[in-house]
C-alpha atoms as one frame of an Amber mdcrd trajectory, in Angstrom:
protein
   1.798 -32.867  -6.933   1.355 -29.878  -4.612   3.460 -26.749  -5.146   6.280
 -26.285  -2.624   6.990 -23.077  -0.721  10.357 -22.592   1.001   9.983 -20.423
   4.137  13.214 -19.130   5.694  13.724 -17.924   9.274  16.917 -17.224  11.209
  15.712 -18.579  14.593  15.326 -22.182  15.808  11.599 -22.342  14.800  10.455
 -23.818  18.127   8.675 -20.830  19.649   7.989 -18.706  16.540   4.196 -18.879
  16.541   3.807 -16.289  13.757   5.801 -18.393  11.325   3.994 -21.571  12.425
   0.577 -19.959  11.843   1.712 -18.740   8.428   2.828 -22.254   7.499  -0.574
 -23.637   8.494  -2.285 -21.032   6.261  -0.259 -22.231   3.253  -0.879 -25.862
   4.218  -4.636 -25.225   4.168  -4.308 -23.829   0.634  -2.797 -27.105  -0.604
   0.899 -26.192  -0.574   3.769 -28.373   0.637   6.086 -26.500   2.979   9.750
 -26.659   3.871  10.456 -24.410   6.880  14.142 -23.529   7.207  15.841 -22.245
  10.372  18.834 -22.976  12.574  19.521 -25.276  15.507  20.998 -24.183  18.837
  22.752 -26.568  21.183  19.671 -26.604  23.421  16.969 -26.500  20.744  13.986
 -28.744  21.395  12.577 -31.178  18.848   9.861 -30.149  16.390   6.611 -31.960
  15.704   5.026 -30.157  12.758   2.604 -31.208   9.991   5.112 -29.952   7.398
   8.805 -30.428   6.576  11.446 -28.562   8.573  15.199 -28.176   8.195  17.535
 -26.524  10.706  21.177 -25.636  10.074  23.768 -26.371  12.755  25.968 -23.276
  12.480  29.593 -23.034  13.596  29.129 -19.420  14.711  26.025 -18.281  16.597
  26.469 -14.509  16.702  28.232 -11.631  15.026  29.170 -11.039  11.356  30.584
 -14.530  10.842  27.286 -16.063  11.907  25.312 -13.952   9.416  27.739 -14.765
   6.596  27.636 -18.480   7.422  23.853 -18.539   7.581  23.486 -16.724   4.243
  25.808 -19.210   2.541  24.068 -22.234   4.052  20.653 -20.897   3.090  21.809
 -19.984  -0.440  23.204 -23.485  -0.982  20.129 -25.188   0.463  17.773 -23.196
  -1.801  20.031 -23.934  -4.782  19.342 -27.652  -4.364  15.596 -27.306  -3.753
  13.026 -27.184  -6.520  10.331 -24.886  -5.165   7.539 -22.773  -6.642   7.433
 -19.922  -4.082  10.095 -18.331  -1.866   9.341 -16.621   1.440  11.849 -14.747
   3.612  11.171 -13.709   7.196  12.986 -10.480   8.056  15.897  -8.872   6.281
  18.491 -11.358   7.547  17.089 -14.153   5.325  16.061 -12.088   2.303  19.153
 -11.999   0.059  19.474 -15.762  -0.747  15.713 -15.955  -1.397  15.895 -12.910
  -3.667  18.780 -14.410  -5.630  16.984 -17.655  -6.447  13.639 -15.930  -6.986
  15.173 -13.824  -9.767  17.346 -16.588 -11.190  14.339 -18.904 -11.528  11.659
 -16.241 -12.182   9.559 -17.348  -9.211   7.493 -15.245  -6.782   9.108 -13.894
  -3.619   7.205 -13.118  -0.404   8.809 -11.051   2.340   7.474 -10.916   5.905
   8.969  -8.068   7.931   8.282  -8.866  11.601   9.419  -5.385  12.629  10.739
  -2.123  11.226  14.158  -3.706  10.894  16.300  -0.569  10.673  14.406   0.916
  13.635  15.382  -1.762  16.141  17.504  -0.443  19.069  20.327  -2.881  18.250
  20.706  -1.345  14.783  19.719   2.295  15.370  22.522   2.763  17.902  25.273
   1.303  15.638  25.849   3.521  12.556  28.170   1.157  10.656  25.881  -1.833
  11.140  22.876   0.303  10.227  24.583   1.484   7.039  25.198  -2.106   5.931
  21.626  -3.266   6.610  20.126  -0.121   5.039  22.090  -0.722   1.800  20.871
  -4.312   1.753  17.265  -3.256   2.420  17.369  -0.581  -0.277  18.589  -3.149
  -2.809  16.212  -5.958  -1.836  12.836  -4.442  -0.944  11.994  -2.912  -4.361
  12.502  -6.396  -5.829  10.078  -8.185  -3.488   6.831  -9.335  -5.112   4.522
  -9.807  -2.109   5.613  -7.821   0.980   3.820  -8.161   4.325   4.382  -6.844
   7.836   2.863  -6.840  11.310   0.998  -3.531  11.580  -0.236  -0.470   9.702
   2.414   1.974  10.956   5.287  -0.126   9.636   3.376  -0.797   6.400   2.869
   2.963   5.848   6.544   3.689   6.522   7.759   1.074   4.053   5.230   2.327
   1.485   6.636   5.841   1.885  10.214   4.618   1.470   9.832   2.048  -1.299
   6.544   2.775  -3.082   5.211  -0.722  -2.325   2.020  -1.554  -0.434   2.525
  -4.046   2.384  -0.198  -6.450   3.430  -0.706  -6.311   7.201  -0.974  -9.633
   9.041  -1.014  -9.016  12.789   0.343 -11.384  15.412  -3.022 -12.562  16.644
  -3.381 -15.965  18.328  -5.315 -18.954  17.101  -8.659 -19.426  18.807  -8.328
 -22.634  20.901 -10.194 -25.616  19.401 -12.177 -25.933  22.628 -13.020 -22.212
  22.624 -11.784 -19.307  24.744 -11.320 -20.051  28.438 -13.661 -17.180  29.300
 -16.398 -19.009  27.366 -16.276 -21.915  29.802 -19.675 -22.838  31.255 -18.100
 -24.219  34.428 -18.733 -22.065  37.488 -15.688 -20.381  39.008 -13.502 -21.576
  36.114 -10.961 -18.800  36.819 -10.737 -19.845  40.488 -10.221 -23.469  39.458
  -7.264 -22.509  37.250  -5.813 -20.303  39.993  -5.917 -23.253  42.352  -4.270
 -25.463  39.753  -1.453 -22.907  39.339  -1.176 -22.165  43.098  -2.234 -18.565
  42.583  -4.131 -16.917  45.463  -7.869 -16.377  45.019  -8.095 -13.254  47.151
  -5.614 -11.029  45.325  -5.731  -9.005  42.148  -3.362 -10.655  39.678  -1.305
  -8.607  37.247   0.581 -10.222  34.379   3.308  -9.228  31.965   4.351 -11.955
  29.557   6.352 -12.624  26.420   9.806 -13.403  25.091  10.935  -9.764  25.128
  10.775  -8.718  28.780  13.900  -6.670  28.317  15.596  -3.842  30.168  13.794
  -0.506  29.969  10.587  -1.931  28.520   8.432  -1.211  31.561   8.940  -4.340
  33.674  11.014  -2.444  36.268   8.316   0.203  36.830   5.602  -2.471  36.879
   7.335  -4.465  39.627   7.817  -1.270  41.629   4.082  -0.503  41.292   3.104
  -4.063  42.305   5.340  -3.995  45.387   3.919  -0.606  46.407   0.474  -2.246
  46.672   1.823  -4.082  49.771   0.362  -7.499  49.146  -2.946  -6.518  47.531
  -1.513  -7.459  44.140   0.513 -10.397  42.834   2.536  -9.734  39.686   3.254
 -12.654  37.359   6.288 -12.205  35.102   5.916 -15.010  32.563   8.516 -15.500
  29.859  12.068 -14.434  29.165  14.187 -11.350  28.574  17.324  -9.604  29.754
  15.458  -7.587  32.431  14.440 -10.692  34.410  17.758 -11.595  36.132  18.057
  -8.125  37.650  14.389  -8.102  38.687  14.797 -11.488  40.367  17.790 -10.276
  42.382  15.956  -7.156  43.472  12.781  -9.029  44.448  14.714 -11.675  46.369
  16.784  -9.119  48.261  13.532  -7.562  49.544  11.887 -10.929  50.211   9.148
 -10.045  47.696   9.875 -12.822  45.202   6.831 -15.003  45.949   4.154 -13.013
  47.741   4.382  -9.836  45.633   5.981 -11.038  42.400   6.528 -14.440  40.810
   8.859 -15.260  37.943   7.627 -18.049  35.685   9.814 -19.344  32.819   8.665
 -19.659  29.197   5.543 -21.767  28.882   3.909 -23.710  26.117   0.790 -22.197
  24.541  -1.754 -23.990  26.733   0.025 -23.138  30.005   0.501 -19.521  28.961
  -3.232 -19.262  28.241  -3.998 -20.527  31.740  -1.646 -18.068  33.468  -3.110
 -15.218  31.447  -6.707 -16.296  32.122  -5.928 -16.537  35.848  -4.959 -12.848
  35.839  -7.106  -9.716  36.133  -5.086  -7.168  34.141  -2.440  -7.539  31.440
   0.373  -5.036  30.938   2.281  -3.888  27.834   4.663  -1.056  28.733   7.073
  -0.516  25.836   8.626   2.954  25.645   9.028   4.973  22.449  12.831   4.857
  22.534  13.188   3.648  18.945  11.027   3.623  15.842  10.484  -0.076  16.343
   9.019   0.483  19.808   7.015   3.526  18.655   5.286   1.360  16.062   5.138
  -1.869  18.049   1.993  -3.941  18.431   3.006  -6.715  20.860   1.463 -10.181
  20.603   0.644 -10.045  24.305  -2.119  -7.471  23.686  -4.110 -10.089  21.792
  -3.178 -12.834  24.292  -4.701 -10.743  27.076  -7.910 -10.204  25.141  -8.133
 -13.908  24.335  -8.084 -14.463  28.103 -10.882 -11.904  28.489  -8.808  -9.443
  30.542  -8.282  -5.720  29.841  -4.934  -4.107  29.108  -2.940  -1.312  30.685
  -0.598  -0.178  27.918   1.791   2.599  26.998   0.368   5.145  24.583   2.037
   3.956  21.378   0.431   4.496  17.967  -0.766   0.997  17.105  -1.800   0.051
  20.642  -3.584   3.367  21.061  -5.558   2.835  17.846  -6.725  -0.609  18.968
  -7.644   0.372  22.525  -9.532   3.443  21.299 -11.284   1.222  18.749 -12.231
  -1.550  21.198 -12.380   0.085  24.659 -10.592  -3.031  25.948  -8.069  -1.270
  28.167  -6.506   2.005  29.200  -3.470   3.973  28.016  -0.714   5.646  30.030
   1.310   8.494  28.550   4.433   7.978  30.681   5.637   4.625  31.963   6.257
   5.173  35.661   5.202   3.634  38.955   2.740   6.451  39.627   1.397   6.354
  36.039   0.744   2.616  36.279  -1.017   2.928  39.645  -3.169   5.805  38.395
  -4.207   3.834  35.287  -5.027   0.724  37.352  -7.066   2.810  39.791  -9.016
   4.325  36.875  -9.767   1.091  35.028 -10.680  -0.767  38.240 -13.635   1.490
  38.972 -16.524  -1.029  39.010 -18.452   0.228  35.964 -15.307   0.773  33.879
 -13.791  -2.590  34.777 -16.931  -4.473  33.769 -17.106  -2.580  30.463 -13.418
  -3.229  29.790 -13.805  -6.973  30.420 -16.770  -7.181  28.050 -14.837  -5.167
  25.454 -11.845  -7.529  25.808 -14.044 -10.541  25.104 -15.533  -8.817  22.043
 -12.034  -7.965  20.842 -11.050 -11.640  21.118 -13.853 -12.547  18.731 -12.529
 -10.024  16.158  -8.772 -10.338  16.560  -8.108 -14.032  16.097  -6.318 -16.095
  13.490  -9.474 -17.350  11.786 -10.179 -13.773  10.730  -6.576 -12.637  10.236
  -5.560 -15.520   7.959  -8.068 -14.281   5.358  -5.372 -11.739   4.425  -3.128
 -14.683   3.557  -5.924 -16.155   1.453  -6.266 -12.895  -0.505  -2.480 -12.735
  -1.015  -2.367 -16.342  -2.243  -5.295 -15.569  -4.562  -3.237 -12.744  -6.092
  -0.192 -14.983  -6.381  -2.293 -17.617  -8.180  -4.176 -15.023 -10.259  -7.624
 -15.774  -8.853 -10.001 -12.829  -9.379  -6.931 -10.617  -9.833  -6.075  -7.970
 -12.402  -2.574  -6.563 -12.938  -2.605  -3.009 -14.306   0.564  -1.451 -15.730
   0.526   2.363 -15.705   3.112   4.663 -17.286   3.019   6.962 -14.215   2.242
   6.648 -10.516  -1.139   7.882  -9.299   0.418  10.270  -6.752   1.379  12.631
  -9.581  -1.066  15.420 -10.348  -3.978  13.837 -12.171  -3.931  14.033 -15.951
  -5.526  11.947 -18.715  -3.342   8.866 -18.320  -3.580   8.591 -14.530  -7.306
   9.406 -14.524  -7.884   6.580 -17.002  -5.877   4.146 -14.841  -7.718   5.259
 -11.727 -10.979   4.538 -13.556  -9.738   1.053 -14.471  -8.888   0.433 -10.813
 -12.296   1.600  -9.559 -14.139  -0.470 -12.154 -12.091  -3.582 -11.329 -12.762
  -3.251  -7.591 -16.454  -2.770  -8.295 -16.399  -6.095 -10.188 -14.835  -7.833
  -7.156 -11.246  -8.048  -8.442  -8.097  -7.500  -6.445  -5.774  -5.076  -8.249
  -1.984  -5.060  -8.466  -0.986  -1.667  -9.864   2.510  -1.435 -11.341   3.557
   2.128 -12.087   6.804   3.900 -12.896   8.449   6.919 -11.322  10.978   9.143
 -13.087  12.832   9.899  -9.859  13.113   8.030  -6.579  10.204   5.861  -5.478
   9.852   7.559  -2.067   6.687   9.554  -1.465   5.567  11.221   1.764   1.873
  10.661   1.012   1.653   7.463  -1.027  -1.683   6.553  -2.565  -3.693   3.953
  -0.664  -6.841   2.261  -1.978  -8.545  -0.725  -0.354  -8.155  -3.764  -2.583
  -5.146  -2.338  -4.470  -1.497  -3.342  -4.089   0.820  -0.579  -5.331   4.195
  -1.488  -6.818   6.164   1.607  -7.822   9.089   0.957 -10.161  11.978   3.301
 -10.886  12.659   4.111 -14.544  16.170   3.653 -15.911  16.889   7.134 -17.233
  20.394   6.418 -18.491  21.285   8.508 -21.548  22.413   5.277 -23.233  18.716
   4.394 -23.512  18.397   7.195 -26.091  20.505   5.140 -28.494  18.573   1.895
 -28.087  16.430   0.593 -30.946  13.383   0.759 -28.687  11.947   4.237 -27.976
  13.208   5.880 -24.802   9.726   5.950 -23.240   9.657   2.154 -23.691  13.270
   1.164 -22.933  13.508   3.307 -19.781  10.637   1.261 -18.321  12.081  -2.096
 -19.386  14.122  -2.768 -16.230  15.152  -6.094 -14.679  12.699  -5.536 -11.815
   9.826  -4.843 -14.223  10.695  -7.934 -16.285  10.721 -10.129 -13.181   7.415
  -8.816 -11.878   5.855  -9.270 -15.292   7.060 -12.884 -15.412   5.546 -13.862
 -12.037   2.202 -12.036 -12.349  -0.898 -14.177 -12.698  -4.466 -13.263 -13.593
  -5.676 -10.671 -16.068  -3.301  -7.984 -17.326  -3.910  -4.490 -18.753  -0.964
  -2.713 -20.407  -1.640   1.021 -20.644  -0.087   2.461 -23.759   2.973   1.752
 -25.844   5.080   3.067 -22.945   4.566  -0.146 -20.948   4.867  -2.602 -23.862
   8.593  -3.356 -23.565   8.244  -5.865 -20.714   7.491  -9.575 -21.367   3.765
  -9.853 -22.027   1.361 -12.747 -21.422  -0.762 -13.852 -24.370  -4.000 -12.985
 -22.549  -2.898  -9.410 -21.810  -5.006  -6.434 -22.894  -3.278  -3.537 -24.637
  -4.937  -0.180 -23.964  -4.113   2.318 -26.747  -5.096   5.953 -26.270  -3.427
   7.760 -29.150  -0.843   7.073 -31.878   2.309   7.823 -29.893   4.540   8.217
 -32.951   2.231  10.860 -34.418   1.874  12.529 -31.008   5.653  12.853 -30.575
   5.914  14.149 -34.150   3.434  16.912 -33.222   5.507  17.700 -30.114   8.553
  18.024 -32.349   6.754  20.570 -34.520   5.827  22.599 -31.416   9.368  22.543
 -29.919  12.735  24.011 -30.800  16.402  23.053 -30.655  17.543  19.814 -29.002
  14.098  19.207 -27.532  12.572  19.220 -31.031  15.348  16.907 -32.237  14.643
  14.487 -29.386  10.891  14.400 -30.115  11.457  13.779 -33.834  13.997  11.015
 -33.159  11.653   9.426 -30.616   8.780   9.742 -33.091  10.640   7.725 -35.723
  11.462   4.973 -33.217   7.903   4.958 -31.891   6.413   4.497 -35.338   8.732
   1.553 -35.954   7.907   0.109 -32.505   4.146   0.483 -33.050   4.349  -1.450
 -36.322   6.450  -4.165 -34.665   4.104  -4.351 -31.665   1.035  -4.657 -33.903
   2.590  -7.628 -35.731   3.464  -9.419 -32.471   0.574  -8.609 -30.120  -1.723
 -11.631 -29.738  -3.942 -10.444 -26.897  -6.950  -8.133 -26.861  -6.615  -4.480
 -27.871  -8.848  -1.767 -26.424  -8.929   1.453 -28.432 -10.022   4.585 -26.606
 -11.703   6.187 -29.628 -12.578   5.486 -33.238  -9.431   7.405 -34.252  -7.311
   4.977 -32.208  -9.170   2.031 -33.758  -8.469   3.251 -37.306  -4.811   3.826
 -36.442  -4.366   0.304 -35.066  -6.142  -1.230 -38.061  -3.826   0.679 -40.431
  -0.857  -1.201 -38.932  -2.287  -4.534 -40.228  -2.112  -6.045 -36.745  -2.140
  -9.642 -35.593  -5.069  -8.893 -33.238  -8.063  -6.709 -34.044  -9.016  -3.869
 -31.699 -12.373  -2.829 -30.346 -13.500   0.503 -28.933 -13.690   0.676 -25.139
 -14.330   4.314 -24.232 -12.648   6.174 -21.382 -12.988   4.365 -18.047 -12.207
   7.407 -15.886 -14.847   7.764 -13.171 -16.217  11.140 -12.038 -19.168  12.325
 -10.012 -21.860  13.470 -12.471 -23.004  16.714 -10.871 -23.243  20.075 -12.609
 -23.774  23.093 -10.289 -27.297  24.494 -10.297 -26.350  27.935  -8.993 -24.520
  30.679 -10.820 -20.748  30.765 -10.174 -19.625  33.314  -7.588 -17.181  34.877
 -10.029 -16.599  34.907 -13.785 -13.807  32.330 -13.574 -12.089  30.426 -16.394
 -10.397  27.145 -15.371  -7.412  25.827 -17.333  -6.405  22.355 -16.109  -3.316
  20.540 -17.374   0.228  19.284 -17.222   1.922  22.551 -18.157   5.323  21.073
 -18.974   3.672  19.942 -22.246   3.728  22.524 -25.058   0.084  21.932 -25.907
  -0.968  22.942 -22.397   1.361  25.943 -22.427  -0.529  27.099 -25.523  -3.742
  26.701 -23.523  -2.287  29.150 -20.983  -1.480  31.621 -23.752  -5.012  31.334
 -25.096  -6.566  31.913 -21.674  -4.741  35.236 -21.289  -7.037  36.591 -24.037
  -9.992  36.296 -21.635 -10.242  39.964 -20.664 -12.542  40.622 -17.717 -12.294
  37.008 -16.480 -10.489  35.612 -13.458  -8.209  32.809 -14.683  -7.173  29.728
 -12.686  -4.346  27.534 -13.948  -4.535  24.197 -12.120  -1.909  21.503 -12.588
   1.860  21.214 -12.395   5.015  22.034 -14.326   4.335  25.766 -14.778   7.434
  27.400 -16.252   9.156  30.492 -14.844   8.040  32.366 -17.945   4.359  31.836
 -17.160   4.807  32.365 -13.439   5.670  35.950 -14.332   2.127  36.286 -15.741
   0.520  35.583 -12.356  -1.302  38.572 -10.879  -4.546  39.465  -9.108  -6.514
  38.160 -12.114  -4.407  35.061 -12.939  -3.742  32.481 -10.207  -1.960  29.126
 -10.173  -2.968  26.108  -8.085  -0.098  23.651  -8.067  -0.613  19.887  -7.749
  -4.300  19.894  -6.792  -5.549  16.508  -5.586  -8.599  14.807  -7.117 -11.082
  16.420  -4.724  -9.570  19.874  -5.220  -9.589  19.671  -9.018 -13.171  18.405
  -8.922 -14.171  21.439  -6.840 -12.422  23.725  -9.320 -14.425  22.235 -12.207
 -17.660  22.776 -10.294 -16.873  26.289  -9.011 -15.602  27.800 -12.258 -17.955
  29.458 -14.737 -16.202  27.856 -17.724 -13.449  25.316 -18.428 -10.942  25.623
 -21.272 -10.048  22.386 -23.123  -7.261  23.084 -25.611  -5.725  20.716 -28.213
  -3.017  20.971 -30.861  -3.973  17.716 -32.596  -6.960  15.422 -33.030  -5.178
  12.165 -32.112  -7.236  11.220 -29.070  -9.874  12.198 -26.567  -9.031  14.441
 -23.602  -9.955  12.901 -20.239 -10.270  16.432 -18.835 -13.031  16.944 -21.428
 -14.815  13.921 -19.925 -14.485  15.422 -16.436 -15.700  18.784 -17.692 -18.785
  17.110 -19.210 -19.525  15.626 -15.808 -18.895  18.725 -13.668 -18.437  22.026
 -15.533 -21.002  24.676 -16.365 -19.651  25.867 -19.716 -16.944  24.180 -21.804
 -14.819  26.108 -24.300 -13.081  23.484 -26.448 -10.653  23.731 -29.346 -11.996
  22.149 -32.547  -9.287  19.446 -32.358 -10.434  18.466 -28.846 -13.939  17.476
 -29.911 -13.244  15.625 -33.174 -15.422  12.523 -33.202 -17.543  13.721 -30.233
 -21.267  13.744 -31.279 -22.115  16.877 -29.269 -24.878  19.407 -29.837 -25.520
  22.992 -28.715 -27.544  21.588 -25.794 -24.361  20.167 -24.254 -22.937  23.560
 -23.250 -19.853  23.189 -25.462 -18.570  26.225 -27.385 -15.704  25.756 -29.851
 -12.837  27.894 -31.099  -9.876  27.589 -33.455  -7.941  30.827 -32.809  -7.927
  33.816 -30.407 -10.718  35.555 -32.329 -13.167  32.631 -32.116 -12.072  32.034
 -28.513 -13.132  35.567 -27.552 -16.406  35.097 -29.449 -17.114  31.971 -27.375
 -16.471  33.915 -24.169 -18.829  36.682 -25.328 -21.553  34.130 -26.025 -21.208
  32.813 -22.450 -21.364  36.371 -21.101 -24.658  36.918 -22.936 -26.227  33.735
 -21.516 -27.641  33.481 -18.000 -27.231  30.404 -15.765 -30.063  28.923 -13.696
 -31.308  25.661 -12.159 -33.461  24.586 -15.113 -30.570  25.127 -17.501 -28.302
  23.025 -15.242 -30.858  20.204 -15.150 -31.276  20.241 -18.931 -27.493  20.210
 -19.387 -27.081  17.373 -16.884 -29.482  15.140 -18.801 -28.127  16.068 -22.205
 -24.539  15.382 -21.197 -25.512  12.119 -19.515 -26.777  10.926 -22.902 -23.622
  12.196 -24.641 -21.341  10.512 -22.095 -23.143   7.209 -22.560 -21.921   7.257
 -26.164 -18.337   8.169 -25.230 -17.432   6.371 -22.002 -16.676   2.680 -21.737
 -17.014  -0.065 -19.133 -14.545  -2.665 -17.945 -15.216  -6.012 -19.621 -13.267
  -8.816 -17.924
């Protein structure tokens, strides 16, 4: 029996081609479909290759309509046994979300627009407040979000920390091929004759279901009329601007010779009207966020007819026209602007190029290509060639060991041909002005529950604060391979085939933090340490999946817990460019990278201040006010460097300081230093278990005295190309013993 997907829409289904195409994509993947909408008094019958159901509502507009529809949809979904839920736009999302969470089933959300940016909502503060509260509650809980273009996807990613798949409103290529591919001579003239369109005029067209007031149709008709019979404008479709335009055209006796109004057409007729035209127009104005980010279907319809576009200079349209050359942009929608653009694109050489570009664009932007995004999404939903990675922190934070390791896992997985779903937690809000974006990776940022009550739970705070209802749901619906990074992420329900990545004994680590701290902070670390040690023993007894230990120390620790599953060593997966500078550094600079809110890294700062005669760079985040007072002409602080910036700092510095207060695990910054630094000054604890030699450019210390001695040894040693080459080869051999590879 095929799995059933329930797809909900709030319209009457008849003319919603996006939803119909989406249904066909699921049908091709072997799913049964029930498409749910509503029925108007004048709704036409449906003939679809899948099940449909339309509600006959008592109210058809206003708050009572929305309440009625939600209740009808909720009740209908209650009675249906389905395997996947899909909501189209915010006005169908809440009932789908309810049953998705009640039944622990995946939820897909297709946002056809930037909902809160529509003019109808932006101009009504009370209505906007209601919808914004609903959106803020629902969107973080969606499992597979999609939308219509990149601008809207980026905005939602900024607001909610979730990647959105982009599935554009591109048409299906006709089974018989594009009309412009016809081998019949004068095929355009034949269709013009069929439609009673003159052969000797240039034909302009604006089409669609949204030919509304102040969306350019008024200026376009004015421009067409000003051409005094050289042009015939076809207005094909519906919208609230049309009645007024009809009255105006009729009053001037221009309603047939200069402009013709043609009602909504079926797909085949619309294709013919568009093919019979010479230029297509899309003239939305940037009066709301929705319009600013719009990418109208008609753009692709025009290209499928092989005609170029004159369009307003909006972000998404501009990107496509600049990419394809299949049209021209106007900065201001006005009669004169339209005429100027038409004059420019109709120059013989430009017009021919634009037509050819439009035909090429049709071959790229069609449903056969676009539906592959659906196939990749369904693959993720089913777990085909998919890996789910759970990270204790989001990648947008300043890189440190944990995030560098996760980033390495992601890169390795993509290299092996996997899609990646990356679940990561944020201490604060999930919004981010520059969210991470990696091709092949779906980001799902989850908000930690930082309630003080979590401190009194049996589970450690770092575990319980991540064990939220949203995290539990997403864990329950994930399919494919799973990597759990650290004890932090182990509180959610875990599949038996999951891989636990352990990178140091957390209980011992928190105990060491307690020794380094004072007052309530020390008390917290010691209390958390006790709970972590209990949790680690409990986890070891219950964990039935694979366990990847970062180092031999981690392996011995896990074995000491008498676990249910044995561990194996899989070295650090962090990926760095292996390139050590050949030239001498421009200045005698000591780099200290780290997360300076951690006591261990604060002690690294203290140690670096003993480097008399050196310029010191502290690179990271969380520098306290106390240490900011130490900044001067010799000591500088680079806050939140990105990956490229920190890599440059490793390469440009003369030496890198790697400090440690314990020997519980390997430092990922040591791995990066081995790839990119000239000299490495490492605390003895930082290189325990590392089989290094003097040829690897590593000097060790244990206290300020031996630290200064290491600096003096570097001062007495020159740096040249041959030394860099020797070091590069030596470290390459050392790294081969330390680093791991993803084994899936």
